[in-house]
DRENDOKE-932344 format. One record per residue (C-alpha): residue in three letters; chain; y, z, x. Coordinates in nm, 2 decimals, always signed. Layout:
N
[rec 'ala', 'A', [Y, Z, X]]
...
END
This chain:
406
[rec 'unk', 'A', [-0.10, +2.60, -0.32]]
[rec 'unk', 'A', [-0.27, +2.49, -0.64]]
[rec 'unk', 'A', [-0.33, +2.13, -0.73]]
[rec 'unk', 'A', [-0.10, +2.01, -1.01]]
[rec 'unk', 'A', [-0.27, +1.67, -1.06]]
[rec 'unk', 'A', [-0.65, +1.69, -1.04]]
[rec 'unk', 'A', [-0.83, +1.44, -1.26]]
[rec 'unk', 'A', [-1.06, +1.59, -1.52]]
[rec 'unk', 'A', [-1.37, +1.56, -1.31]]
[rec 'unk', 'A', [-1.21, +1.71, -1.00]]
[rec 'unk', 'A', [-1.32, +2.03, -0.83]]
[rec 'unk', 'A', [-1.07, +2.18, -0.59]]
[rec 'unk', 'A', [-1.34, +2.32, -0.36]]
[rec 'unk', 'A', [-1.66, +2.17, -0.26]]
[rec 'unk', 'A', [-1.90, +2.46, -0.20]]
[rec 'unk', 'A', [-2.27, +2.40, -0.17]]
[rec 'unk', 'A', [-2.22, +2.03, -0.13]]
[rec 'unk', 'A', [-2.09, +2.06, +0.22]]
[rec 'unk', 'A', [-2.26, +2.38, +0.33]]
[rec 'unk', 'A', [-2.44, +2.20, +0.61]]
[rec 'unk', 'A', [-2.15, +1.99, +0.74]]
[rec 'unk', 'A', [-2.08, +2.19, +1.06]]
[rec 'unk', 'A', [-1.75, +2.25, +1.22]]
[rec 'unk', 'A', [-1.66, +1.90, +1.32]]
[rec 'unk', 'A', [-1.58, +1.64, +1.05]]
[rec 'unk', 'A', [-1.71, +1.36, +1.28]]
[rec 'unk', 'A', [-2.05, +1.51, +1.30]]
[rec 'unk', 'A', [-2.32, +1.39, +1.06]]
[rec 'unk', 'A', [-2.34, +1.64, +0.77]]
[rec 'unk', 'A', [-2.67, +1.76, +0.64]]
[rec 'unk', 'A', [-2.76, +1.56, +0.32]]
[rec 'unk', 'A', [-2.98, +1.83, +0.18]]
[rec 'unk', 'A', [-2.75, +1.98, -0.08]]
[rec 'unk', 'A', [-2.49, +1.70, -0.13]]
[rec 'unk', 'A', [-2.45, +1.64, -0.50]]
[rec 'unk', 'A', [-2.12, +1.45, -0.50]]
[rec 'unk', 'A', [-1.87, +1.28, -0.28]]
[rec 'unk', 'A', [-1.52, +1.43, -0.26]]
[rec 'unk', 'A', [-1.22, +1.23, -0.18]]
[rec 'unk', 'A', [-0.90, +1.41, -0.08]]
[rec 'unk', 'A', [-0.57, +1.24, -0.15]]
[rec 'unk', 'A', [-0.20, +1.31, -0.22]]
[rec 'unk', 'A', [+0.04, +1.17, -0.47]]
[rec 'unk', 'A', [+0.41, +1.20, -0.53]]
[rec 'unk', 'A', [+0.49, +1.31, -0.89]]
[rec 'unk', 'A', [+0.86, +1.34, -0.81]]
[rec 'unk', 'A', [+1.11, +1.22, -0.55]]
[rec 'unk', 'A', [+1.19, +0.87, -0.41]]
[rec 'unk', 'A', [+0.83, +0.75, -0.38]]
[rec 'unk', 'A', [+0.71, +0.86, -0.73]]
[rec 'unk', 'A', [+0.75, +0.52, -0.89]]
[rec 'unk', 'A', [+0.51, +0.37, -0.64]]
[rec 'unk', 'A', [+0.28, +0.66, -0.57]]
[rec 'unk', 'A', [+0.19, +0.75, -0.93]]
[rec 'unk', 'A', [+0.05, +0.40, -1.02]]
[rec 'unk', 'A', [-0.14, +0.39, -0.70]]
[rec 'unk', 'A', [-0.29, +0.73, -0.77]]
[rec 'unk', 'A', [-0.37, +0.61, -1.12]]
[rec 'unk', 'A', [-0.56, +0.31, -0.99]]
[rec 'unk', 'A', [-0.77, +0.53, -0.76]]
[rec 'unk', 'A', [-0.85, +0.76, -1.05]]
[rec 'unk', 'A', [-0.94, +0.46, -1.26]]
[rec 'unk', 'A', [-1.19, +0.34, -1.00]]
[rec 'unk', 'A', [-1.35, +0.69, -0.98]]
[rec 'unk', 'A', [-1.39, +0.71, -1.36]]
[rec 'unk', 'A', [-1.54, +0.36, -1.37]]
[rec 'unk', 'A', [-1.79, +0.45, -1.10]]
[rec 'unk', 'A', [-1.88, +0.78, -1.26]]
[rec 'unk', 'A', [-1.96, +0.60, -1.59]]
[rec 'unk', 'A', [-2.26, +0.45, -1.42]]
[rec 'unk', 'A', [-2.37, +0.76, -1.24]]
[rec 'unk', 'A', [-2.13, +0.74, -0.94]]
[rec 'unk', 'A', [-2.15, +0.54, -0.62]]
[rec 'unk', 'A', [-2.46, +0.45, -0.42]]
[rec 'unk', 'A', [-2.46, +0.64, -0.09]]
[rec 'unk', 'A', [-2.70, +0.48, +0.15]]
[rec 'unk', 'A', [-2.72, +0.79, +0.36]]
[rec 'unk', 'A', [-2.85, +0.98, +0.06]]
[rec 'unk', 'A', [-3.06, +0.70, -0.09]]
[rec 'unk', 'A', [-2.92, +0.76, -0.43]]
[rec 'unk', 'A', [-2.61, +0.74, -0.65]]
[rec 'unk', 'A', [-2.38, +1.05, -0.66]]
[rec 'unk', 'A', [-2.06, +1.12, -0.86]]
[rec 'unk', 'A', [-1.72, +1.09, -0.71]]
[rec 'unk', 'A', [-1.47, +1.38, -0.72]]
[rec 'unk', 'A', [-1.11, +1.35, -0.63]]
[rec 'unk', 'A', [-0.91, +1.65, -0.49]]
[rec 'unk', 'A', [-0.54, +1.57, -0.51]]
[rec 'unk', 'A', [-0.22, +1.75, -0.44]]
[rec 'unk', 'A', [+0.15, +1.66, -0.52]]
[rec 'unk', 'A', [+0.35, +1.61, -0.20]]
[rec 'unk', 'A', [+0.67, +1.56, -0.40]]
[rec 'unk', 'A', [+0.76, +1.26, -0.18]]
[rec 'unk', 'A', [+0.81, +1.50, +0.12]]
[rec 'unk', 'A', [+0.65, +1.41, +0.45]]
[rec 'unk', 'A', [+0.68, +1.78, +0.55]]
[rec 'unk', 'A', [+0.49, +1.89, +0.24]]
[rec 'unk', 'A', [+0.24, +1.61, +0.29]]
[rec 'unk', 'A', [+0.17, +1.73, +0.65]]
[rec 'unk', 'A', [+0.06, +2.07, +0.52]]
[rec 'unk', 'A', [-0.15, +1.92, +0.23]]
[rec 'unk', 'A', [-0.33, +1.66, +0.44]]
[rec 'unk', 'A', [-0.44, +1.94, +0.67]]
[rec 'unk', 'A', [-0.55, +2.16, +0.37]]
[rec 'unk', 'A', [-0.77, +1.88, +0.23]]
[rec 'unk', 'A', [-0.95, +1.86, +0.56]]
[rec 'unk', 'A', [-0.97, +2.23, +0.67]]
[rec 'unk', 'A', [-0.98, +2.41, +0.34]]
[rec 'unk', 'A', [-1.12, +2.17, +0.08]]
[rec 'unk', 'A', [-1.36, +2.00, +0.34]]
[rec 'unk', 'A', [-1.34, +1.66, +0.16]]
[rec 'unk', 'A', [-1.58, +1.39, +0.26]]
[rec 'unk', 'A', [-1.31, +1.14, +0.32]]
[rec 'unk', 'A', [-0.93, +1.12, +0.32]]
[rec 'unk', 'A', [-0.70, +0.88, +0.13]]
[rec 'unk', 'A', [-0.33, +0.85, +0.22]]
[rec 'unk', 'A', [-0.04, +0.86, -0.03]]
[rec 'unk', 'A', [+0.17, +0.55, -0.08]]
[rec 'unk', 'A', [+0.36, +0.38, +0.19]]
[rec 'unk', 'A', [+0.43, +0.43, +0.56]]
[rec 'unk', 'A', [+0.66, +0.73, +0.54]]
[rec 'unk', 'A', [+0.40, +0.95, +0.37]]
[rec 'unk', 'A', [+0.11, +0.79, +0.57]]
[rec 'unk', 'A', [+0.29, +0.85, +0.90]]
[rec 'unk', 'A', [+0.21, +1.22, +0.90]]
[rec 'unk', 'A', [-0.15, +1.16, +0.78]]
[rec 'unk', 'A', [-0.25, +0.93, +1.07]]
[rec 'unk', 'A', [-0.21, +1.18, +1.36]]
[rec 'unk', 'A', [-0.37, +1.46, +1.15]]
[rec 'unk', 'A', [-0.67, +1.25, +1.07]]
[rec 'unk', 'A', [-0.70, +1.14, +1.43]]
[rec 'unk', 'A', [-0.68, +1.50, +1.56]]
[rec 'unk', 'A', [-0.94, +1.63, +1.31]]
[rec 'unk', 'A', [-1.16, +1.32, +1.37]]
[rec 'unk', 'A', [-1.14, +1.24, +0.99]]
[rec 'unk', 'A', [-1.15, +0.88, +0.87]]
[rec 'unk', 'A', [-0.83, +0.80, +0.68]]
[rec 'unk', 'A', [-0.84, +0.53, +0.42]]
[rec 'unk', 'A', [-0.48, +0.41, +0.44]]
[rec 'unk', 'A', [-0.39, +0.24, +0.11]]
[rec 'unk', 'A', [-0.04, +0.09, +0.17]]
[rec 'unk', 'A', [+0.10, +0.25, +0.48]]
[rec 'unk', 'A', [+0.14, -0.06, +0.68]]
[rec 'unk', 'A', [+0.35, +0.05, +0.98]]
[rec 'unk', 'A', [+0.23, -0.13, +1.29]]
[rec 'unk', 'A', [+0.24, +0.19, +1.50]]
[rec 'unk', 'A', [-0.04, +0.34, +1.30]]
[rec 'unk', 'A', [-0.30, +0.11, +1.45]]
[rec 'unk', 'A', [-0.39, +0.15, +1.81]]
[rec 'unk', 'A', [-0.70, +0.11, +2.03]]
[rec 'unk', 'A', [-0.71, +0.49, +2.08]]
[rec 'unk', 'A', [-0.74, +0.57, +1.71]]
[rec 'unk', 'A', [-1.07, +0.49, +1.54]]
[rec 'unk', 'A', [-1.00, +0.70, +1.24]]
[rec 'unk', 'A', [-0.79, +0.47, +1.02]]
[rec 'unk', 'A', [-0.87, +0.18, +0.79]]
[rec 'unk', 'A', [-0.59, -0.01, +0.60]]
[rec 'unk', 'A', [-0.73, -0.11, +0.26]]
[rec 'unk', 'A', [-0.48, -0.28, +0.03]]
[rec 'unk', 'A', [-0.21, -0.46, +0.23]]
[rec 'unk', 'A', [-0.17, -0.64, +0.56]]
[rec 'unk', 'A', [-0.01, -0.45, +0.84]]
[rec 'unk', 'A', [+0.36, -0.49, +0.79]]
[rec 'unk', 'A', [+0.41, -0.68, +1.11]]
[rec 'unk', 'A', [+0.23, -0.98, +0.95]]
[rec 'unk', 'A', [+0.43, -0.98, +0.63]]
[rec 'unk', 'A', [+0.73, -1.18, +0.75]]
[rec 'unk', 'A', [+0.52, -1.47, +0.88]]
[rec 'unk', 'A', [+0.55, -1.66, +0.55]]
[rec 'unk', 'A', [+0.92, -1.56, +0.51]]
[rec 'unk', 'A', [+1.01, -1.68, +0.86]]
[rec 'unk', 'A', [+0.83, -2.01, +0.81]]
[rec 'unk', 'A', [+1.01, -2.07, +0.48]]
[rec 'unk', 'A', [+1.36, -1.99, +0.63]]
[rec 'unk', 'A', [+1.29, -2.23, +0.92]]
[rec 'unk', 'A', [+1.16, -2.50, +0.68]]
[rec 'unk', 'A', [+1.47, -2.47, +0.47]]
[rec 'unk', 'A', [+1.68, -2.52, +0.78]]
[rec 'unk', 'A', [+1.87, -2.19, +0.74]]
[rec 'unk', 'A', [+2.04, -2.10, +1.06]]
[rec 'unk', 'A', [+2.27, -1.83, +0.94]]
[rec 'unk', 'A', [+2.05, -1.53, +0.83]]
[rec 'unk', 'A', [+2.17, -1.18, +0.77]]
[rec 'unk', 'A', [+1.92, -0.89, +0.77]]
[rec 'unk', 'A', [+1.95, -0.52, +0.67]]
[rec 'unk', 'A', [+1.65, -0.30, +0.71]]
[rec 'unk', 'A', [+1.55, +0.06, +0.66]]
[rec 'unk', 'A', [+1.46, +0.24, +0.98]]
[rec 'unk', 'A', [+1.10, +0.34, +0.90]]
[rec 'unk', 'A', [+0.77, +0.20, +1.04]]
[rec 'unk', 'A', [+0.72, -0.03, +0.74]]
[rec 'unk', 'A', [+1.05, -0.21, +0.74]]
[rec 'unk', 'A', [+1.13, -0.19, +1.11]]
[rec 'unk', 'A', [+0.81, -0.37, +1.21]]
[rec 'unk', 'A', [+0.89, -0.64, +0.95]]
[rec 'unk', 'A', [+1.24, -0.68, +1.10]]
[rec 'unk', 'A', [+1.10, -0.71, +1.45]]
[rec 'unk', 'A', [+0.85, -0.98, +1.35]]
[rec 'unk', 'A', [+1.10, -1.17, +1.15]]
[rec 'unk', 'A', [+1.36, -1.17, +1.43]]
[rec 'unk', 'A', [+1.10, -1.27, +1.69]]
[rec 'unk', 'A', [+0.98, -1.56, +1.48]]
[rec 'unk', 'A', [+1.33, -1.68, +1.41]]
[rec 'unk', 'A', [+1.43, -1.66, +1.77]]
[rec 'unk', 'A', [+1.12, -1.86, +1.87]]
[rec 'unk', 'A', [+1.27, -2.13, +1.65]]
[rec 'unk', 'A', [+1.60, -2.09, +1.83]]
[rec 'unk', 'A', [+1.76, -1.90, +1.53]]
[rec 'unk', 'A', [+1.94, -1.58, +1.60]]
[rec 'unk', 'A', [+2.04, -1.37, +1.29]]
[rec 'unk', 'A', [+2.41, -1.35, +1.24]]
[rec 'unk', 'A', [+2.37, -1.00, +1.12]]
[rec 'unk', 'A', [+2.09, -0.75, +1.18]]
[rec 'unk', 'A', [+2.14, -0.38, +1.10]]
[rec 'unk', 'A', [+1.91, -0.08, +1.05]]
[rec 'unk', 'A', [+2.01, +0.19, +0.81]]
[rec 'unk', 'A', [+1.84, +0.52, +0.70]]
[rec 'unk', 'A', [+1.56, +0.49, +0.44]]
[rec 'unk', 'A', [+1.77, +0.73, +0.23]]
[rec 'unk', 'A', [+2.05, +0.48, +0.20]]
[rec 'unk', 'A', [+2.17, +0.45, -0.16]]
[rec 'unk', 'A', [+2.50, +0.26, -0.12]]
[rec 'unk', 'A', [+2.50, -0.10, +0.02]]
[rec 'unk', 'A', [+2.86, -0.20, -0.08]]
[rec 'unk', 'A', [+3.01, -0.17, +0.27]]
[rec 'unk', 'A', [+2.69, -0.32, +0.43]]
[rec 'unk', 'A', [+2.71, -0.62, +0.19]]
[rec 'unk', 'A', [+3.08, -0.67, +0.27]]
[rec 'unk', 'A', [+2.99, -0.68, +0.64]]
[rec 'unk', 'A', [+2.71, -0.92, +0.58]]
[rec 'unk', 'A', [+2.93, -1.15, +0.37]]
[rec 'unk', 'A', [+3.18, -1.17, +0.65]]
[rec 'unk', 'A', [+2.91, -1.34, +0.86]]
[rec 'unk', 'A', [+2.89, -1.62, +0.61]]
[rec 'unk', 'A', [+2.51, -1.62, +0.58]]
[rec 'unk', 'A', [+2.29, -1.88, +0.40]]
[rec 'unk', 'A', [+2.01, -1.62, +0.35]]
[rec 'unk', 'A', [+2.05, -1.25, +0.30]]
[rec 'unk', 'A', [+1.73, -1.04, +0.37]]
[rec 'unk', 'A', [+1.70, -0.67, +0.26]]
[rec 'unk', 'A', [+1.39, -0.49, +0.38]]
[rec 'unk', 'A', [+1.35, -0.15, +0.22]]
[rec 'unk', 'A', [+1.15, +0.06, -0.03]]
[rec 'unk', 'A', [+1.20, +0.02, -0.41]]
[rec 'unk', 'A', [+1.50, +0.26, -0.42]]
[rec 'unk', 'A', [+1.66, +0.06, -0.14]]
[rec 'unk', 'A', [+1.60, -0.27, -0.31]]
[rec 'unk', 'A', [+1.74, -0.15, -0.64]]
[rec 'unk', 'A', [+2.05, -0.01, -0.48]]
[rec 'unk', 'A', [+2.10, -0.33, -0.28]]
[rec 'unk', 'A', [+2.07, -0.56, -0.58]]
[rec 'unk', 'A', [+2.30, -0.33, -0.78]]
[rec 'unk', 'A', [+2.56, -0.35, -0.51]]
[rec 'unk', 'A', [+2.51, -0.73, -0.48]]
[rec 'unk', 'A', [+2.58, -0.77, -0.86]]
[rec 'unk', 'A', [+2.89, -0.55, -0.84]]
[rec 'unk', 'A', [+3.02, -0.73, -0.54]]
[rec 'unk', 'A', [+3.03, -1.07, -0.70]]
[rec 'unk', 'A', [+2.90, -1.23, -0.38]]
[rec 'unk', 'A', [+2.67, -1.53, -0.40]]
[rec 'unk', 'A', [+2.44, -1.65, -0.13]]
[rec 'unk', 'A', [+2.20, -1.95, -0.13]]
[rec 'unk', 'A', [+1.90, -1.71, -0.08]]
[rec 'unk', 'A', [+1.86, -1.34, -0.14]]
[rec 'unk', 'A', [+1.53, -1.17, -0.05]]
[rec 'unk', 'A', [+1.40, -0.82, -0.13]]
[rec 'unk', 'A', [+1.04, -0.69, -0.10]]
[rec 'unk', 'A', [+0.94, -0.48, -0.40]]
[rec 'unk', 'A', [+1.02, -0.69, -0.71]]
[rec 'unk', 'A', [+0.70, -0.87, -0.63]]
[rec 'unk', 'A', [+0.50, -0.54, -0.65]]
[rec 'unk', 'A', [+0.69, -0.36, -0.93]]
[rec 'unk', 'A', [+0.85, -0.63, -1.15]]
[rec 'unk', 'A', [+0.87, -0.41, -1.46]]
[rec 'unk', 'A', [+1.05, -0.13, -1.27]]
[rec 'unk', 'A', [+1.31, -0.38, -1.14]]
[rec 'unk', 'A', [+1.35, -0.54, -1.49]]
[rec 'unk', 'A', [+1.41, -0.20, -1.65]]
[rec 'unk', 'A', [+1.63, -0.07, -1.37]]
[rec 'unk', 'A', [+1.85, -0.38, -1.32]]
[rec 'unk', 'A', [+1.80, -0.62, -1.60]]
[rec 'unk', 'A', [+1.68, -0.98, -1.57]]
[rec 'unk', 'A', [+2.01, -1.12, -1.44]]
[rec 'unk', 'A', [+2.01, -0.91, -1.12]]
[rec 'unk', 'A', [+1.67, -1.04, -1.00]]
[rec 'unk', 'A', [+1.67, -1.39, -1.14]]
[rec 'unk', 'A', [+1.66, -1.66, -0.87]]
[rec 'unk', 'A', [+1.61, -1.40, -0.60]]
[rec 'unk', 'A', [+1.31, -1.42, -0.36]]
[rec 'unk', 'A', [+1.02, -1.17, -0.29]]
[rec 'unk', 'A', [+0.66, -1.13, -0.17]]
[rec 'unk', 'A', [+0.45, -1.19, -0.49]]
[rec 'unk', 'A', [+0.16, -0.94, -0.48]]
[rec 'unk', 'A', [-0.13, -0.90, -0.73]]
[rec 'unk', 'A', [-0.13, -0.94, -1.03]]
[rec 'unk', 'A', [+0.15, -1.20, -0.98]]
[rec 'unk', 'A', [-0.09, -1.34, -0.72]]
[rec 'unk', 'A', [-0.42, -1.37, -0.91]]
[rec 'unk', 'A', [-0.78, -1.37, -0.79]]
[rec 'unk', 'A', [-1.03, -1.49, -1.04]]
[rec 'unk', 'A', [-1.32, -1.53, -0.80]]
[rec 'unk', 'A', [-1.43, -1.21, -0.64]]
[rec 'unk', 'A', [-1.76, -1.08, -0.50]]
[rec 'unk', 'A', [-1.69, -0.71, -0.55]]
[rec 'unk', 'A', [-1.54, -0.52, -0.84]]
[rec 'unk', 'A', [-1.33, -0.65, -1.13]]
[rec 'unk', 'A', [-1.12, -0.97, -1.09]]
[rec 'unk', 'A', [-0.75, -0.97, -1.18]]
[rec 'unk', 'A', [-0.79, -1.04, -1.55]]
[rec 'unk', 'A', [-1.08, -0.80, -1.60]]
[rec 'unk', 'A', [-0.89, -0.52, -1.43]]
[rec 'unk', 'A', [-0.57, -0.58, -1.63]]
[rec 'unk', 'A', [-0.77, -0.55, -1.95]]
[rec 'unk', 'A', [-0.99, -0.26, -1.85]]
[rec 'unk', 'A', [-0.70, -0.06, -1.70]]
[rec 'unk', 'A', [-0.48, -0.11, -2.00]]
[rec 'unk', 'A', [-0.76, +0.01, -2.23]]
[rec 'unk', 'A', [-0.84, +0.31, -2.02]]
[rec 'unk', 'A', [-0.49, +0.43, -1.93]]
[rec 'unk', 'A', [-0.26, +0.27, -2.18]]
[rec 'unk', 'A', [-0.05, +0.14, -1.88]]
[rec 'unk', 'A', [+0.03, -0.21, -1.77]]
[rec 'unk', 'A', [-0.11, -0.32, -1.43]]
[rec 'unk', 'A', [+0.12, -0.35, -1.13]]
[rec 'unk', 'A', [+0.03, -0.40, -0.76]]
[rec 'unk', 'A', [+0.01, -0.03, -0.68]]
[rec 'unk', 'A', [-0.25, +0.04, -0.95]]
[rec 'unk', 'A', [-0.45, -0.26, -0.81]]
[rec 'unk', 'A', [-0.40, -0.11, -0.46]]
[rec 'unk', 'A', [-0.54, +0.22, -0.57]]
[rec 'unk', 'A', [-0.84, +0.06, -0.74]]
[rec 'unk', 'A', [-0.90, -0.16, -0.44]]
[rec 'unk', 'A', [-0.90, +0.14, -0.21]]
[rec 'unk', 'A', [-1.18, +0.28, -0.43]]
[rec 'unk', 'A', [-1.38, -0.04, -0.39]]
[rec 'unk', 'A', [-1.35, -0.02, -0.01]]
[rec 'unk', 'A', [-1.47, +0.34, -0.01]]
[rec 'unk', 'A', [-1.76, +0.24, -0.25]]
[rec 'unk', 'A', [-1.87, -0.04, -0.02]]
[rec 'unk', 'A', [-1.83, +0.19, +0.29]]
[rec 'unk', 'A', [-2.07, +0.45, +0.13]]
[rec 'unk', 'A', [-2.31, +0.17, +0.03]]
[rec 'unk', 'A', [-2.32, +0.04, +0.39]]
[rec 'unk', 'A', [-2.29, +0.35, +0.62]]
[rec 'unk', 'A', [-2.62, +0.49, +0.76]]
[rec 'unk', 'A', [-2.48, +0.84, +0.76]]
[rec 'unk', 'A', [-2.18, +1.04, +0.63]]
[rec 'unk', 'A', [-2.04, +1.10, +0.97]]
[rec 'unk', 'A', [-1.68, +0.98, +1.01]]
[rec 'unk', 'A', [-1.77, +0.74, +1.29]]
[rec 'unk', 'A', [-2.06, +0.59, +1.08]]
[rec 'unk', 'A', [-1.82, +0.54, +0.79]]
[rec 'unk', 'A', [-1.57, +0.36, +1.02]]
[rec 'unk', 'A', [-1.84, +0.14, +1.17]]
[rec 'unk', 'A', [-1.96, +0.05, +0.82]]
[rec 'unk', 'A', [-1.61, -0.08, +0.72]]
[rec 'unk', 'A', [-1.61, -0.30, +1.02]]
[rec 'unk', 'A', [-1.95, -0.44, +0.94]]
[rec 'unk', 'A', [-1.85, -0.57, +0.60]]
[rec 'unk', 'A', [-1.50, -0.67, +0.71]]
[rec 'unk', 'A', [-1.43, -1.04, +0.63]]
[rec 'unk', 'A', [-1.71, -1.06, +0.37]]
[rec 'unk', 'A', [-1.56, -0.87, +0.09]]
[rec 'unk', 'A', [-1.34, -1.05, -0.17]]
[rec 'unk', 'A', [-1.17, -0.84, -0.43]]
[rec 'unk', 'A', [-0.88, -0.86, -0.68]]
[rec 'unk', 'A', [-0.66, -0.79, -0.38]]
[rec 'unk', 'A', [-0.78, -1.07, -0.16]]
[rec 'unk', 'A', [-1.01, -1.07, +0.14]]
[rec 'unk', 'A', [-1.08, -0.74, +0.30]]
[rec 'unk', 'A', [-1.07, -0.80, +0.68]]
[rec 'unk', 'A', [-0.97, -0.55, +0.95]]
[rec 'unk', 'A', [-0.92, -0.59, +1.32]]
[rec 'unk', 'A', [-1.07, -0.36, +1.58]]
[rec 'unk', 'A', [-0.79, -0.11, +1.53]]
[rec 'unk', 'A', [-0.84, -0.08, +1.15]]
[rec 'unk', 'A', [-0.54, -0.29, +1.05]]
[rec 'unk', 'A', [-0.57, -0.52, +0.75]]
[rec 'unk', 'A', [-0.53, -0.89, +0.85]]
[rec 'unk', 'A', [-0.71, -1.06, +0.56]]
[rec 'unk', 'A', [-0.47, -1.01, +0.27]]
[rec 'unk', 'A', [-0.16, -1.22, +0.33]]
[rec 'unk', 'A', [+0.15, -1.25, +0.11]]
[rec 'unk', 'A', [+0.34, -1.57, +0.02]]
[rec 'unk', 'A', [+0.71, -1.60, -0.06]]
[rec 'unk', 'A', [+0.81, -1.66, -0.42]]
[rec 'unk', 'A', [+1.13, -1.72, -0.62]]
[rec 'unk', 'A', [+1.17, -1.51, -0.93]]
[rec 'unk', 'A', [+1.25, -1.65, -1.27]]
[rec 'unk', 'A', [+1.35, -1.38, -1.52]]
[rec 'unk', 'A', [+1.48, -1.47, -1.87]]
[rec 'unk', 'A', [+1.70, -1.27, -2.11]]
[rec 'unk', 'A', [+1.39, -1.15, -2.30]]
[rec 'unk', 'A', [+1.26, -0.97, -1.98]]
[rec 'unk', 'A', [+0.98, -1.22, -1.91]]
[rec 'unk', 'A', [+0.93, -1.27, -1.54]]
[rec 'unk', 'A', [+0.75, -1.54, -1.35]]
[rec 'unk', 'A', [+0.73, -1.64, -0.99]]
[rec 'unk', 'A', [+0.74, -1.98, -0.83]]
[rec 'unk', 'A', [+0.55, -1.98, -0.50]]
[rec 'unk', 'A', [+0.76, -2.15, -0.23]]
[rec 'unk', 'A', [+0.51, -2.08, +0.05]]
[rec 'unk', 'A', [+0.13, -2.05, +0.08]]
[rec 'unk', 'A', [-0.03, -1.70, +0.08]]
[rec 'unk', 'A', [-0.20, -1.82, +0.40]]
[rec 'unk', 'A', [+0.12, -1.93, +0.57]]
END
């Protein structure tokens, strides 16, 4: 299969650069002829994940172009700077297609390191492949709790906390407000299911049992019947945990139903506010709640890379696109890769993984504090809860109702 989305600097095959790598990706490659670092990744140009995947991929490409303007990234194992090249294929939002392409990046393209596509669904097939091939996977936004285990040393979550941590601030806010009647609908994937489990567990610890808790397929596009069932439970707070398409369909159904609840929460308006404004209009998200993510959550003081304001300006100038969380996530993944190469004593996959652990907790970027646990799960970047204010002119702001460190 030919790549349909390589950036200008990309070579599909790395030839002489990896001639001395040997048969096992985990073995230390010869550094004699390495002239560049290749990063293999996937993106979804079409399908249900395209609206999230494409800005994330754009952010990663922006990082590579910025690094290459100064001669590339410093690789400690080579004692010099080398250019970065990205090898990328379009998985069309299909986990089946992604399975084939992740394997191709490792066994045919022989990339130096692997970067997952957006989200838990497309990352779920990358995790076992990377583990089997002993290839380090930089997991951008696949936060499913099941990805991180003591038996798998080949994954590092870069740009979001593991999803089991997300609902901590939400649960604390619901408990603080005194809401005892809470209705939850969630998509049955690793990302949303682990959030539901954490949320329900924390609520039950406060002696609150949800009055409604139902899992639905990630492909769900109609929420009318589900909302009707939730309304019959007379909830004070309605929580929908899904991907952007789920959130949009849910909020559309809510508007059509005429139902009103004291609190409505969805995940992705805080990551893709412009998508929700253009898809739904201000009225459908005004006064709803979400997890505000960068750039709504700003970081002006960083010790690595651009801060929020600098990134927004530089990214707009370079791409003509406005910043959202996913473009920041892609850029942040590049920063983690850059720091890893700067730190690692060799280019073996185990050395790269150990390097990420060594600087864990000491790196502050426009995405917060990079800190991973022993299993590679991100635990430093936490998300608050915020209430959306969207006016008729399409201007959106968020009032934080809980601390990012809740």
